[in-house]
Backbone bond lengths (Angstrom), bond angles and torsions (degrees), N, CA, C in turn:
res aa  C-N    CA-C-N  psi(-1)  N-CA   C-N-CA  omega(-1)  CA-C   N-CA-C  phi
1 M - - - 1.402 - - 1.561 112.02 -
2 S 1.383 111.70 144.59 1.477 119.43 -173.24 1.631 107.78 -63.29
3 D 1.246 114.20 178.31 1.474 120.45 179.49 1.488 106.74 -66.34
4 V 1.292 118.89 119.18 1.472 122.86 179.39 1.505 108.14 -79.16
5 L 1.395 116.10 132.34 1.428 124.71 178.80 1.503 107.51 -97.98
6 F 1.256 123.08 -36.43 1.482 126.03 167.69 1.501 108.97 -164.78
7 T 1.185 116.91 169.39 1.580 123.81 178.84 1.549 104.14 -136.73
8 A 1.389 112.01 126.52 1.475 119.40 170.19 1.597 110.90 -92.27
9 H 1.216 114.93 144.93 1.504 121.69 177.07 1.426 113.10 -124.11
10 A 1.428 116.41 138.98 1.428 121.12 -179.30 1.564 97.27 -149.84
11 T 1.373 113.64 150.30 1.443 124.18 -178.65 1.521 106.97 -128.79
12 A 1.273 114.11 126.16 1.555 119.15 175.18 1.477 109.42 -113.66
13 K 1.324 117.01 142.30 1.381 122.03 178.15 1.496 110.26 -141.98
14 G 1.530 116.86 124.78 1.454 116.45 176.60 1.578 105.03 100.42
15 G 1.296 117.95 12.41 1.390 121.73 173.62 1.596 117.15 53.69
16 R 1.193 122.63 -134.66 1.506 122.23 -175.14 1.555 112.56 -78.58
17 K 1.282 111.03 -8.70 1.518 113.97 174.80 1.629 113.23 -119.88
18 G 1.353 110.22 30.01 1.388 117.38 -175.29 1.637 114.80 -114.99
19 H 1.201 113.05 -123.95 1.546 117.90 -173.98 1.477 109.02 -147.03
20 V 1.254 119.95 145.79 1.526 119.59 174.67 1.613 104.67 -136.05
21 K 1.385 108.76 140.76 1.513 110.68 -173.21 1.620 98.80 -143.30
22 S 1.361 114.20 135.92 1.499 115.28 169.68 1.494 110.20 -89.46
23 S 1.381 116.29 167.23 1.412 119.46 -174.59 1.644 111.91 -75.37
24 T 1.297 112.39 -16.67 1.485 114.89 176.80 1.574 108.67 -86.60
25 G 1.394 118.74 -17.53 1.432 118.99 -175.70 1.428 116.66 88.25
26 Q 1.394 120.39 -3.47 1.430 131.75 -178.65 1.544 110.62 -65.42
27 I 1.394 109.50 -38.47 1.473 117.19 174.69 1.554 106.58 -116.11
28 D 1.345 112.89 122.61 1.468 123.20 -175.19 1.520 105.87 -156.02
29 H 1.401 113.22 82.12 1.428 117.77 -172.18 1.564 113.58 -130.31
30 D 1.364 117.32 144.34 1.439 122.38 167.72 1.522 106.48 -70.17
31 L 1.244 119.78 146.97 1.493 125.66 176.20 1.507 112.79 -106.82
32 V 1.300 120.67 134.55 1.358 122.77 172.96 1.472 114.41 -132.11
33 M 1.339 118.68 157.84 1.313 120.34 -179.16 1.522 108.10 -93.25
34 P 1.321 120.10 116.63 1.472 123.10 -174.96 1.443 114.17 -58.98
35 T 1.406 123.09 -25.19 1.461 121.63 177.85 1.538 112.47 -82.59
36 D 1.287 115.54 -6.49 1.560 115.52 176.96 1.398 109.85 -74.25
37 D 1.271 120.11 150.99 1.488 126.07 172.74 1.513 109.31 -93.91
38 T 1.299 110.65 87.41 1.412 119.37 -176.37 1.610 111.08 -145.96
39 D 1.324 113.06 154.45 1.492 117.98 177.40 1.551 109.18 -92.47
40 K 1.270 119.85 1.35 1.453 123.51 -178.43 1.511 109.92 -59.03
41 K 1.420 121.28 134.32 1.373 118.49 174.48 1.638 112.26 -99.91
42 G 1.268 116.29 143.01 1.408 119.17 175.76 1.528 110.13 175.17
43 T 1.381 112.93 -176.00 1.444 116.74 170.42 1.433 115.25 -106.81
44 N 1.335 114.88 -165.99 1.478 121.52 -177.86 1.506 111.82 -149.56
45 P 1.309 120.44 166.18 1.425 122.36 -171.51 1.615 108.50 -61.02
46 E 1.246 111.31 -36.27 1.518 116.03 -173.53 1.537 107.19 -67.65
47 E 1.286 118.84 -49.03 1.513 124.38 168.29 1.472 115.14 -46.62
48 L 1.217 119.88 -44.30 1.469 126.85 -172.84 1.582 100.46 -78.30
49 F 1.302 125.43 -45.96 1.443 123.55 179.18 1.506 104.31 -63.32
50 A 1.263 130.61 -45.37 1.369 131.94 178.95 1.447 113.70 -48.43
51 S 1.425 115.30 -44.10 1.346 121.47 -174.46 1.517 109.39 -71.43
52 G 1.249 115.03 -43.00 1.468 116.35 178.57 1.560 115.10 -70.52
53 Y 1.274 119.76 -38.82 1.355 121.50 176.42 1.441 115.03 -62.18
54 A 1.462 118.52 -48.81 1.362 122.56 175.11 1.493 113.75 -55.17
55 S 1.290 118.71 -48.97 1.448 121.94 -177.66 1.520 116.84 -67.05
56 C 1.382 114.42 -31.28 1.392 123.25 171.71 1.580 111.65 -68.28
57 F 1.309 114.29 -54.26 1.319 117.58 177.28 1.511 120.55 -54.91
58 D 1.370 115.05 -39.62 1.343 120.81 173.84 1.556 117.90 -60.60
59 G 1.399 105.42 -36.97 1.594 114.64 176.74 1.626 103.29 -67.57
60 A 1.139 116.15 -45.20 1.541 115.30 -177.11 1.478 109.70 -61.43
61 L 1.395 120.33 -44.43 1.410 126.07 -174.87 1.622 107.61 -61.29
62 N 1.387 114.87 -42.18 1.484 112.80 178.95 1.453 113.80 -75.69
63 L 1.374 116.44 -18.73 1.403 117.33 175.09 1.604 112.35 -68.67
64 V 1.329 107.35 -53.09 1.594 108.94 178.99 1.417 112.57 -69.99
65 A 1.300 124.53 -26.75 1.462 121.39 174.47 1.530 111.90 -66.40
66 S 1.445 116.15 -40.53 1.439 121.25 179.53 1.670 109.75 -61.38
67 K 1.515 109.79 -43.39 1.403 112.42 177.90 1.502 118.08 -68.37
68 S 1.435 116.14 -17.59 1.392 123.51 173.28 1.423 114.52 -92.80
69 K 1.349 115.25 6.45 1.468 125.74 178.90 1.612 110.36 59.86
70 K 1.292 111.76 43.66 1.452 116.44 -177.01 1.568 102.46 -117.60
71 D 1.373 113.46 130.04 1.503 117.11 176.43 1.514 110.98 -97.87
72 I 1.289 116.75 107.60 1.388 124.57 -173.57 1.574 115.90 -123.63
73 D 1.400 113.32 154.95 1.425 117.73 168.98 1.459 108.85 -121.68
74 S 1.347 121.26 128.68 1.512 117.28 -166.33 1.522 106.21 -143.80
75 S 1.355 109.03 156.03 1.520 118.07 174.20 1.581 108.91 -139.51
76 V 1.292 117.05 141.29 1.357 121.42 -172.23 1.697 105.76 -127.33
77 T 1.291 110.66 123.07 1.548 118.39 175.75 1.536 104.01 -113.24
78 A 1.265 112.35 120.45 1.524 119.11 173.87 1.420 108.97 -104.50
79 D 1.326 112.51 125.66 1.440 122.20 174.85 1.554 110.07 -108.02
80 V 1.256 109.56 107.54 1.513 120.88 -173.70 1.614 107.88 -101.92
81 S 1.458 112.12 110.85 1.473 114.08 -177.18 1.493 108.46 -102.69
82 F 1.370 112.65 139.72 1.513 123.99 174.79 1.549 103.85 -96.37
83 M 1.257 113.21 125.82 1.534 115.68 -174.05 1.463 109.75 -145.42
84 K 1.268 115.43 165.74 1.548 123.66 177.91 1.492 107.96 -75.24
85 D 1.330 115.65 140.78 1.521 123.58 178.76 1.605 108.37 -105.63
86 P 1.387 112.89 99.86 1.518 109.23 -173.64 1.575 109.67 -69.56
87 S 1.240 119.06 -10.18 1.638 117.17 -177.88 1.484 104.72 -70.93
88 D 1.301 124.55 -32.82 1.560 122.72 -179.21 1.398 115.00 -134.88
89 N 1.304 119.43 13.25 1.433 127.33 174.65 1.511 109.88 62.95
90 G 1.392 114.83 20.39 1.519 117.19 171.69 1.487 111.91 -108.86
91 F 1.316 121.91 -139.31 1.429 123.95 -171.07 1.537 107.89 -128.41
92 K 1.283 115.02 160.69 1.509 126.19 177.86 1.527 105.50 -151.33
93 I 1.363 107.18 169.15 1.533 115.43 170.26 1.459 110.39 -122.21
94 G 1.325 116.95 159.48 1.330 127.29 170.91 1.500 111.74 -135.50
95 V 1.329 119.76 157.64 1.475 124.46 -172.91 1.444 109.65 -131.85
96 T 1.351 115.61 138.71 1.434 124.44 170.24 1.604 102.94 -122.26
97 L 1.341 115.54 122.24 1.450 116.07 176.86 1.501 103.97 -109.60
98 N 1.432 113.47 113.54 1.485 123.64 172.41 1.544 111.17 -92.09
99 V 1.351 113.72 109.75 1.453 121.72 -169.71 1.561 105.21 -110.99
100 E 1.354 111.39 131.18 1.469 113.31 174.61 1.620 103.62 -119.57
101 V 1.280 111.18 134.22 1.553 118.05 -175.27 1.442 106.10 -124.61
102 N 1.360 124.02 127.19 1.281 126.15 176.10 1.676 105.70 -116.71
103 G 1.297 111.18 131.66 1.463 119.41 174.60 1.526 113.67 120.41
104 V 1.396 115.26 -0.60 1.367 117.71 -178.75 1.515 110.26 -145.96
105 S 1.390 120.34 165.21 1.459 120.82 -177.01 1.506 110.42 -75.07
106 Q 1.373 114.80 168.63 1.480 115.61 -179.58 1.504 111.46 -60.42
107 E 1.292 120.47 -39.60 1.440 120.23 176.91 1.476 114.48 -64.62
108 E 1.298 120.77 -38.12 1.414 124.69 175.91 1.542 109.90 -68.29
109 A 1.218 116.24 -43.44 1.554 122.74 172.31 1.467 111.86 -50.14
110 E 1.280 116.98 -53.25 1.504 126.25 178.89 1.465 112.35 -58.18
111 E 1.375 121.69 -42.84 1.373 127.89 173.98 1.469 114.76 -58.33
112 L 1.419 112.85 -49.44 1.421 116.50 -178.29 1.514 113.03 -67.23
113 V 1.367 115.18 -40.27 1.394 117.61 177.12 1.579 112.73 -63.69
114 E 1.228 119.05 -33.49 1.586 124.12 177.79 1.510 105.18 -69.62
115 K 1.407 119.98 -39.60 1.374 118.09 -178.73 1.560 106.80 -73.49
116 A 1.211 122.23 -35.32 1.505 121.16 178.47 1.536 107.51 -64.16
117 H 1.274 117.30 -39.58 1.434 116.04 -179.68 1.595 117.59 -61.31
118 Q 1.393 106.37 -24.85 1.496 111.10 176.86 1.529 114.81 -81.49
119 V 1.304 120.52 -15.35 1.413 126.63 -171.42 1.583 109.19 -112.99
120 C 1.146 115.56 -26.93 1.566 117.58 -171.61 1.577 106.13 -64.43
121 P 1.363 113.53 130.54 1.483 111.03 -179.42 1.557 112.09 -66.38
122 Y 1.247 126.13 -36.65 1.521 124.55 166.92 1.501 115.99 -45.94
123 S 1.406 111.96 -53.47 1.338 116.53 179.96 1.638 113.34 -67.90
124 K 1.320 119.41 -26.54 1.494 115.84 171.32 1.403 109.55 -73.47
125 A 1.412 124.02 -33.31 1.396 126.45 -177.34 1.576 114.78 -66.80
126 T 1.337 112.12 -32.16 1.380 121.79 -175.85 1.538 114.85 -94.25
127 R 1.242 111.51 -18.56 1.504 115.92 -176.78 1.449 113.20 -49.62
128 N 1.447 117.69 124.43 1.426 123.66 173.37 1.552 107.32 74.05
129 N 1.377 118.36 8.06 1.455 119.54 -176.80 1.578 104.37 -112.71
130 I 1.343 117.10 -37.15 1.512 116.91 -176.29 1.534 101.90 -144.12
131 D 1.340 111.99 161.78 1.545 118.93 179.44 1.597 106.91 -78.78
132 V 1.292 117.49 124.02 1.405 121.61 176.57 1.603 104.57 -122.88
133 E 1.368 112.59 122.35 1.469 117.32 177.93 1.536 108.92 -109.02
134 L 1.356 119.03 138.00 1.487 123.91 179.97 1.484 107.49 -107.35
135 N 1.290 114.43 120.51 1.464 119.50 174.08 1.648 105.11 -112.53
136 T 1.209 117.04 115.40 1.489 125.33 -169.78 1.591 105.49 -111.92
137 K 1.347 115.45 133.44 1.463 117.77 174.21 1.537 105.81 -140.47
138 A 1.344 113.60 126.45 1.381 114.29 170.41 1.459 110.58 -89.41
139 V 1.355 113.14 131.01 1.489 119.56 -176.49 1.506 116.06 -117.99
């Protein structure tokens, strides 16, 4: 393994209808299955993954922008879908990253987003494993 800079820790118990808590206590949530007909409040693995991917990708985007000497303001919304996987009758996820970039042209925004997709740790981890669609909008 490469040189570790830090390690995050979270423990889940009870699967999709259980509880998840990080070692810092910043994440401490009941888990619910959104497709269940219940009044129980909570989050789900896809929402947690979307939060992580969106924040990581926005960080990567700002890094590549600064290295390209571009002054941008950006936001990333990750839509993580839970869906059936016909290849094994199981389930899989897919991601759409909706990226808004202020301060550059549409073409420059698309170039920066593609560069960010090459360096973002979440993009690297998911590459060739799940479908990731990039929607870029210069604003």
